[in-house]
C-alpha positions in Angstrom: 44.6 -18.9 0.1 41.7 -19.0 -2.5 39.5 -17.1 0.5 41.6 -14.4 1.2 42.3 -13.7 -2.4 38.5 -13.8 -3.4 38.4 -11.3 0.1 41.5 -9.1 -1.1 39.8 -8.9 -4.3 36.2 -7.9 -3.2 37.5 -5.0 -1.0 39.3 -3.7 -3.6 35.9 -3.3 -5.8 34.3 -2.1 -2.7 36.9 0.5 -2.3 36.7 1.3 -6.2 33.0 1.7 -6.4 32.9 3.5 -3.0 35.4 6.6 -4.4 33.7 6.5 -7.5 30.3 7.3 -5.8 31.2 9.7 -3.0 34.1 11.6 -4.9 33.0 13.6 -7.2 34.5 14.7 -10.8 36.4 18.1 -10.7 35.7 19.7 -13.7 38.1 22.5 -13.1 40.9 21.2 -13.4 43.4 21.9 -16.0 44.1 18.5 -17.5 40.4 18.4 -18.5 38.0 19.3 -21.3 34.5 19.8 -21.9 34.3 22.4 -24.7 36.0 21.5 -27.7 35.8 23.6 -30.9 35.0 22.1 -34.4 38.1 21.2 -36.6 37.0 24.7 -39.9 38.6 23.2 -42.6 39.7 26.0 -44.8 38.0 27.0 -48.7 34.7 25.1 -47.0 31.6 27.3 -46.5 31.0 27.9 -42.6 27.9 27.0 -41.5 25.7 28.1 -38.1 23.0 26.6 -36.8 21.6 29.0 -33.6 20.2 27.4 -30.9 18.6 28.1 -27.9 16.7 26.4 -24.8 13.9 24.9 -26.7 14.9 24.6 -30.0 12.8 21.8 -32.1 15.0 18.3 -32.8 13.9 18.4 -36.8 14.1 21.6 -37.9 17.5 21.9 -36.1 19.1 18.1 -37.5 17.1 18.1 -40.7 19.7 20.8 -42.5 22.4 19.5 -39.9 21.7 16.1 -41.5 21.8 17.7 -45.6 24.4 20.2 -44.7 27.2 18.2 -42.5 27.1 14.9 -45.6 28.8 17.4 -48.4 32.0 17.0 -46.9 31.0 13.1 -48.5 31.5 14.5 -51.9 33.7 15.5 -54.6 34.6 18.5 -56.0 32.7 21.2 -54.3 32.9 23.5 -51.6 31.7 21.5 -48.2 30.1 23.1 -45.6 32.0 23.5 -42.1 28.5 22.9 -39.6 28.5 24.4 -36.5 26.4 26.0 -33.5 26.5 29.0 -31.8 24.3 30.3 -29.0 24.4 32.6 -26.1 25.6 30.3 -23.7 28.8 27.6 -23.2 26.5 25.6 -20.8 24.1 22.3 -22.9 21.1 24.0 -24.8 17.7 21.0 -23.7 15.8 20.9 -26.4 12.3 20.7 -26.8 12.4 17.0 -27.0 14.8 17.3 -24.2 18.3 16.3 -25.9 20.9 18.5 -24.8 23.7 19.8 -26.9 26.8 21.4 -26.2 27.8 24.5 -28.3 29.9 24.9 -30.5 31.1 28.1 -30.0 29.3 31.2 -27.1 28.0 34.1 -29.8 28.8 36.5 -26.7 32.6 35.7 -25.6 33.7 33.7 -28.7 35.6 35.2 -31.4 33.8 33.5 -33.8 34.4 32.2 -37.7 33.5 34.0 -40.5 29.5 33.0 -41.3 28.7 32.2 -44.8 24.7 30.5 -44.2 23.2 31.0 -40.7 20.6 28.6 -40.4 17.5 29.9 -37.6 15.8 26.2 -36.2 12.4 27.2 -34.6 12.5 27.3 -31.0 9.8 26.7 -28.3 9.5 30.9 -27.4 10.2 31.7 -31.5 7.0 33.7 -31.4 6.8 35.6 -27.7 10.2 35.6 -25.3 12.8 34.9 -27.8 11.9 38.3 -29.8 12.2 40.2 -26.7 16.2 39.3 -26.9 18.3 41.9 -28.5 21.6 40.5 -27.8 20.4 37.5 -30.2 18.7 39.8 -32.6 21.2 41.3 -33.0 23.9 38.9 -33.5 21.5 38.2 -36.4 21.0 41.3 -37.5 25.3 41.5 -37.3 25.8 38.1 -39.6 23.3 39.3 -42.4 25.2 42.3 -43.1 28.4 39.6 -43.9 26.4 36.4 -44.7 25.6 34.4 -48.4 21.8 33.2 -46.5 20.2 33.2 -44.0 17.8 30.3 -43.5 14.8 29.4 -41.2 12.5 26.7 -40.1 9.4 27.0 -39.3 9.2 30.2 -36.8 13.0 30.5 -36.7 11.1 33.3 -39.3 9.6 35.2 -36.7 13.6 36.0 -35.6 14.0 37.1 -38.8 11.2 39.4 -39.5 11.8 41.1 -35.8 15.3 41.6 -36.8 14.2 43.0 -39.4 15.8 41.1 -42.2 12.1 40.2 -43.9 11.1 43.5 -44.5 11.3 43.7 -48.8 11.8 40.3 -48.8 8.4 37.2 -49.6 8.7 34.8 -47.0 7.2 31.7 -45.4 6.3 29.7 -42.2 4.8 27.3 -40.1 1.2 26.4 -41.9 -0.6 26.9 -39.1 1.0 30.2 -37.1 1.2 32.1 -40.6 -2.0 34.1 -40.0 0.3 34.6 -36.2 3.1 35.4 -38.3 1.1 38.1 -40.6 -1.0 40.1 -37.5 2.2 40.5 -36.0 4.1 42.0 -39.0 1.4 42.7 -41.5 3.8 45.1 -43.4 5.4 41.4 -44.6 4.5 39.9 -47.5 3.7 36.0 -45.7 3.1 33.2 -48.5 0.8 30.1 -47.7 0.4 26.3 -49.5 4.1 26.8 -50.1 7.1 24.5 -48.5 9.2 27.2 -48.8 10.1 30.5 -50.1 13.7 31.8 -51.7 14.0 35.3 -52.2 17.4 37.2 -52.3 19.7 35.5 -50.0 16.5 34.2 -47.9 15.4 31.5 -47.7 12.3 30.5 -44.9 10.3 26.6 -44.8 7.3 25.5 -43.8 9.5 23.4 -41.3 9.0 20.1 -39.5 10.1 17.4 -42.1 10.0 19.8 -45.3 13.0 21.6 -43.6 14.5 18.5 -45.4 13.4 20.1 -48.7 14.6 23.7 -47.9 17.8 22.2 -46.9 18.1 20.2 -50.4 17.1 23.5 -52.5 19.4 24.8 -51.4 22.4 23.1 -51.6 20.7 22.4 -55.8 20.9 25.8 -55.9 24.8 25.4 -54.7 26.3 22.6 -56.3 23.9 21.0 -59.1 20.6 18.4 -59.4 22.8 15.7 -59.6 24.6 16.4 -56.2 21.3 17.4 -53.8 20.3 13.8 -55.3 23.2 12.3 -54.7 22.9 13.7 -50.1 19.0 13.2 -50.3 20.1 9.7 -51.6 22.1 8.6 -48.8 19.5 10.1 -46.9 16.6 7.9 -48.5 14.8 10.6 -49.1 13.2 11.2 -53.1 13.9 14.6 -53.5 12.2 16.4 -57.3 12.4 20.2 -56.6 9.5 20.2 -59.3 7.4 18.2 -56.6 8.2 20.9 -54.3 5.6 23.6 -53.7 8.0 25.9 -53.6 8.7 29.4 -54.3 11.3 31.1 -55.6 12.0 35.4 -56.3 14.1 36.0 -59.3 
């Protein structure tokens, strides 16, 4: 009797295993939701991160971490953070992470964007700058956004879109000369980790993306909140210790 029960159990297990291996998941079923928009709380800043294939992890996740943690601070206008791309399909970062965009700026009705973050991506010095649809999206956001920020070579996108024509900016240290060659009329500074001029904040990127994001947090919320956000990520934050330039 025990052998019969064991044999029946084994057959059931094998049957389930075979079914799982040979029957593909039906993604077209109405009851399966592949993409869900984030819940955007009212009375917050809407912060959009522009992502595309080849985006670098740090320039994306560093400011994302800082800004997302504002929701855990009391008595401030916190931030809704979300990603936007030109596709509904997963984005593959330069380091190989796969990210599902929250919004497709080609097809979705987007919320008003208060802050646009442009992380660096692998082709921001070449083919991405030929993407007129993406550049038009950036120009459109610029018309209403309170701040436009870039990290590392994201500054090339802002420059190509014409947003840096009358402001001081910076970019990844070893790409400053390339940016000056490509955009000879721009005022691009070395020896600073970020520049704030008007509504535009450009940073050197890399791990220094944290500093630029903390600076914007201090600008919006004050020193105590910025230090609290930094402390939550075990970052020593003192604005006066960070080489930067603020254009009044």
